[in-house]
DSSP file (Angstrom, degrees, kcal/mol; ACC not computed):
  #  RESIDUE AA STRUCTURE BP1 BP2  ACC     N-H-->O    O-->H-N    N-H-->O    O-->H-N    TCO  KAPPA ALPHA  PHI   PSI    X-CA   Y-CA   Z-CA
    1    1 A M              0   0    0      0, 0.0     2,-0.2     0, 0.0    46,-0.0   0.000 360.0 360.0 360.0 131.2   12.0   -0.6  -20.8
    2    2 A R     >  -     0   0    0      1,-0.1     4,-1.2     4,-0.0     3,-0.4  -0.511 360.0-130.6 -86.8 151.5    9.4    1.0  -23.0
    3    3 A V  H  > S+     0   0    0      1,-0.2     4,-2.5     2,-0.2     5,-0.2   0.829 107.7  62.7 -66.5 -32.5    9.1    4.7  -23.7
    4    4 A S  H  > S+     0   0    0      1,-0.2     4,-2.3     2,-0.2    -1,-0.2   0.831  99.0  55.2 -64.7 -30.5    5.4    4.5  -22.9
    5    5 A Y  H  > S+     0   0    0     -3,-0.4     4,-2.5     2,-0.2    -1,-0.2   0.925 109.3  46.0 -65.8 -43.9    6.3    3.4  -19.3
    6    6 A I  H  X S+     0   0    0     -4,-1.2     4,-2.5     2,-0.2    -2,-0.2   0.920 113.2  49.5 -64.8 -43.2    8.4    6.5  -18.8
    7    7 A A  H  X S+     0   0    0     -4,-2.5     4,-2.6     1,-0.2    -1,-0.2   0.896 111.3  50.5 -62.4 -40.0    5.7    8.8  -20.3
    8    8 A G  H  X S+     0   0    0     -4,-2.3     4,-2.7     2,-0.2     5,-0.3   0.907 109.9  49.3 -64.3 -43.1    3.1    7.1  -18.0
    9    9 A I  H  X S+     0   0    0     -4,-2.5     4,-2.4     2,-0.2     5,-0.2   0.935 113.1  46.9 -62.6 -45.6    5.3    7.7  -14.9
   10   10 A I  H  X S+     0   0    0     -4,-2.5     4,-2.2     2,-0.2    -2,-0.2   0.938 114.1  47.6 -62.2 -46.7    5.9   11.3  -15.8
   11   11 A F  H  X S+     0   0    0     -4,-2.6     4,-2.1     1,-0.2    -2,-0.2   0.945 116.3  42.0 -60.2 -50.7    2.2   12.0  -16.5
   12   12 A F  H  X S+     0   0    0     -4,-2.7     4,-2.3     1,-0.2    28,-0.2   0.837 112.3  54.3 -70.1 -31.7    0.9   10.3  -13.4
   13   13 A F  H  X S+     0   0    0     -4,-2.4     4,-2.7    -5,-0.3    -1,-0.2   0.900 108.0  50.0 -68.1 -38.5    3.5   11.8  -11.2
   14   14 A I  H  X S+     0   0    0     -4,-2.2     4,-2.8    -5,-0.2     5,-0.3   0.913 109.9  51.3 -63.4 -41.5    2.6   15.3  -12.4
   15   15 A L  H  X S+     0   0    0     -4,-2.1     4,-2.6     1,-0.2    -2,-0.2   0.916 110.5  49.7 -58.7 -42.3   -1.1   14.4  -11.6
   16   16 A F  H  X S+     0   0    0     -4,-2.3     4,-2.4    20,-0.2    -2,-0.2   0.936 112.1  46.6 -61.7 -47.6    0.0   13.4   -8.2
   17   17 A I  H  X S+     0   0    0     -4,-2.7     4,-2.3     2,-0.2    -2,-0.2   0.941 115.0  45.3 -62.5 -48.3    2.0   16.6   -7.6
   18   18 A V  H  X S+     0   0    0     -4,-2.8     4,-2.1     1,-0.2    -1,-0.2   0.915 113.4  51.3 -62.7 -42.3   -0.8   18.9   -8.8
   19   19 A G  H  < S+     0   0    0     -4,-2.6    14,-0.2    -5,-0.3    -1,-0.2   0.893 112.5  44.6 -62.1 -40.3   -3.4   17.0   -6.9
   20   20 A M  H >< S+     0   0    0     -4,-2.4     3,-0.6    -5,-0.2     4,-0.3   0.837 110.5  54.0 -75.6 -32.2   -1.4   17.2   -3.6
   21   21 A I  H 3< S+     0   0    0     -4,-2.3     3,-0.4     1,-0.2    -2,-0.2   0.924 120.1  32.3 -65.1 -42.6   -0.5   20.9   -4.1
   22   22 A Y  T >X S+     0   0    0     -4,-2.1     3,-1.3    -5,-0.2     4,-1.1   0.178  85.6 108.7-101.7  17.3   -4.2   21.8   -4.5
   23   23 A A  T <4 S+     0   0    0     -3,-0.6     7,-0.3     1,-0.3    -1,-0.2   0.796  74.2  59.5 -64.7 -28.4   -5.7   19.2   -2.2
   24   24 A S  T 34 S+     0   0    0     -3,-0.4    -1,-0.3    -4,-0.3     3,-0.1   0.692 104.4  51.8 -74.2 -15.8   -6.6   21.8    0.4
   25   25 A H  T <4 S+     0   0    0     -3,-1.3     2,-0.3     1,-0.3    -1,-0.2   0.802 121.0   8.3 -88.1 -32.0   -8.8   23.6   -2.2
   26   26 A S     X  -     0   0    0     -4,-1.1     4,-1.1     1,-0.1    -1,-0.3  -0.999  54.7-134.8-154.0 145.2  -10.9   20.8   -3.4
   27   27 A T  H  > S+     0   0    0     -2,-0.3     4,-2.1     1,-0.2     5,-0.2   0.844 107.6  61.5 -66.9 -33.7  -11.7   17.2   -2.7
   28   28 A W  H  > S+     0   0    0      1,-0.2     4,-2.4     2,-0.2    -1,-0.2   0.856  99.8  54.1 -63.0 -34.5  -11.5   16.4   -6.4
   29   29 A M  H  > S+     0   0    0     -7,-0.2     4,-2.2     2,-0.2    -1,-0.2   0.858 106.5  51.5 -69.1 -33.3   -7.9   17.5   -6.4
   30   30 A M  H  X S+     0   0    0     -4,-1.1     4,-2.2    -7,-0.3    -2,-0.2   0.914 110.6  48.5 -65.8 -42.3   -7.1   15.1   -3.6
   31   31 A I  H  X S+     0   0    0     -4,-2.1     4,-2.5     1,-0.2    -2,-0.2   0.897 109.9  52.4 -63.4 -40.4   -8.7   12.3   -5.6
   32   32 A L  H  X S+     0   0    0     -4,-2.4     4,-2.3     1,-0.2    -1,-0.2   0.897 108.8  50.5 -61.5 -41.0   -6.7   13.3   -8.6
   33   33 A G  H  X S+     0   0    0     -4,-2.2     4,-2.1   -14,-0.2    -2,-0.2   0.893 110.7  48.1 -64.5 -40.5   -3.5   13.1   -6.4
   34   34 A I  H  X S+     0   0    0     -4,-2.2     4,-2.4     2,-0.2    -2,-0.2   0.908 111.0  51.2 -65.3 -41.9   -4.4    9.6   -5.2
   35   35 A F  H  X S+     0   0    0     -4,-2.5     4,-2.4     1,-0.2    -2,-0.2   0.897 109.8  50.6 -61.2 -41.0   -5.1    8.6   -8.8
   36   36 A G  H  X S+     0   0    0     -4,-2.3     4,-2.3     2,-0.2    -2,-0.2   0.883 109.6  50.1 -64.3 -39.0   -1.7    9.9   -9.8
   37   37 A L  H  X S+     0   0    0     -4,-2.1     4,-2.3     2,-0.2    -2,-0.2   0.912 111.2  48.4 -65.7 -42.8    0.0    8.0   -7.0
   38   38 A I  H  X S+     0   0    0     -4,-2.4     4,-2.2     2,-0.2    -2,-0.2   0.914 112.1  49.3 -63.7 -42.8   -1.7    4.8   -8.0
   39   39 A G  H  X S+     0   0    0     -4,-2.4     4,-2.2     2,-0.2    -2,-0.2   0.902 110.6  50.1 -63.8 -41.0   -0.8    5.3  -11.7
   40   40 A T  H  X S+     0   0    0     -4,-2.3     4,-2.1   -28,-0.2    -2,-0.2   0.923 111.3  48.3 -62.9 -44.3    2.8    6.0  -10.8
   41   41 A A  H  X S+     0   0    0     -4,-2.3     4,-2.3     1,-0.2    -1,-0.2   0.880 109.3  54.7 -63.6 -37.7    3.0    2.9   -8.7
   42   42 A Y  H  X S+     0   0    0     -4,-2.2     4,-2.1     1,-0.2    -2,-0.2   0.940 110.4  44.1 -61.4 -48.0    1.4    0.8  -11.5
   43   43 A F  H  X S+     0   0    0     -4,-2.2     4,-2.2     2,-0.2    -1,-0.2   0.861 112.2  52.0 -70.2 -34.0    4.0    1.9  -14.1
   44   44 A I  H  X S+     0   0    0     -4,-2.1     4,-2.5     2,-0.2    -1,-0.2   0.909 109.4  51.0 -64.7 -40.8    6.9    1.4  -11.6
   45   45 A T  H  X S+     0   0    0     -4,-2.3     4,-2.5     1,-0.2    -2,-0.2   0.903 109.1  51.0 -61.8 -41.3    5.6   -2.1  -11.0
   46   46 A R  H  X S+     0   0    0     -4,-2.1     4,-2.3     2,-0.2    -2,-0.2   0.913 110.5  48.7 -62.2 -43.4    5.5   -2.8  -14.7
   47   47 A I  H  X S+     0   0    0     -4,-2.2     4,-2.2     2,-0.2    -2,-0.2   0.934 113.1  46.5 -63.7 -46.3    9.1   -1.6  -15.2
   48   48 A V  H  X S+     0   0    0     -4,-2.5     4,-2.6     1,-0.2     5,-0.2   0.896 111.8  52.0 -64.3 -39.8   10.4   -3.8  -12.3
   49   49 A S  H  X S+     0   0    0     -4,-2.5     4,-2.5    -5,-0.2    -1,-0.2   0.911 110.0  48.6 -62.7 -42.3    8.4   -6.8  -13.6
   50   50 A D  H  X S+     0   0    0     -4,-2.3     4,-2.3     2,-0.2    -2,-0.2   0.896 111.5  49.9 -64.6 -39.7    9.9   -6.4  -17.0
   51   51 A I  H  X S+     0   0    0     -4,-2.2     4,-2.2     2,-0.2    -2,-0.2   0.934 112.9  46.0 -64.6 -45.5   13.4   -6.1  -15.6
   52   52 A L  H  X S+     0   0    0     -4,-2.6     4,-2.5     2,-0.2    -2,-0.2   0.893 111.7  51.9 -64.5 -39.1   12.9   -9.2  -13.5
   53   53 A R  H  X S+     0   0    0     -4,-2.5     4,-2.2     1,-0.2    -1,-0.2   0.906 110.7  48.2 -62.7 -41.9   11.4  -11.1  -16.4
   54   54 A E  H  X S+     0   0    0     -4,-2.3     4,-2.3     2,-0.2    -2,-0.2   0.882 110.5  51.3 -66.5 -38.6   14.4  -10.2  -18.6
   55   55 A M  H  X S+     0   0    0     -4,-2.2     4,-2.2     2,-0.2    -2,-0.2   0.919 111.1  48.0 -64.2 -43.0   16.9  -11.2  -15.8
   56   56 A R  H  X S+     0   0    0     -4,-2.5     4,-2.2     1,-0.2    -2,-0.2   0.904 110.9  51.5 -62.9 -40.7   15.1  -14.6  -15.5
   57   57 A R  H  X S+     0   0    0     -4,-2.2     4,-1.6     1,-0.2    -2,-0.2   0.914 111.2  47.0 -63.7 -42.8   15.2  -15.1  -19.3
   58   58 A R  H  X S+     0   0    0     -4,-2.3     4,-1.7     1,-0.2    -1,-0.2   0.871 110.8  52.5 -66.7 -36.6   18.9  -14.3  -19.4
   59   59 A N  H  X S+     0   0    0     -4,-2.2     4,-1.3     1,-0.2    -1,-0.2   0.882 109.0  49.1 -68.0 -37.2   19.6  -16.7  -16.5
   60   60 A T  H  X S+     0   0    0     -4,-2.2     4,-0.7     1,-0.2    -1,-0.2   0.834 108.8  53.6 -72.3 -29.6   17.8  -19.6  -18.2
   61   61 A E  H >< S+     0   0    0     -4,-1.6     3,-0.5     1,-0.2    -1,-0.2   0.863 107.3  51.6 -68.8 -35.2   19.7  -19.0  -21.4
   62   62 A E  H 3< S+     0   0    0     -4,-1.7    -1,-0.2     1,-0.2    -2,-0.2   0.815 103.6  58.7 -70.1 -30.7   23.0  -19.2  -19.6
   63   63 A D  H 3<        0   0    0     -4,-1.3    -1,-0.2     1,-0.2    -2,-0.2   0.721 360.0 360.0 -72.7 -20.2   22.0  -22.5  -18.0
   64   64 A R    <<        0   0    0     -4,-0.7    -1,-0.2    -3,-0.5    -2,-0.1   0.485 360.0 360.0 -76.1 360.0   21.5  -24.2  -21.4
């Protein structure tokens, strides 16, 4: 797991939180919150994909 993935999750999650807290004040903040949620989901998907890829790689090495 890369450090950039963790940094990305933290950054986008903070965007999500700030956007949702201030969503009642401005439409742009709601959009910012949605953008933060999408970014967080993207980085979580990347982490899970890397973990699954590594598991598959280890399983194929054991079969040889």
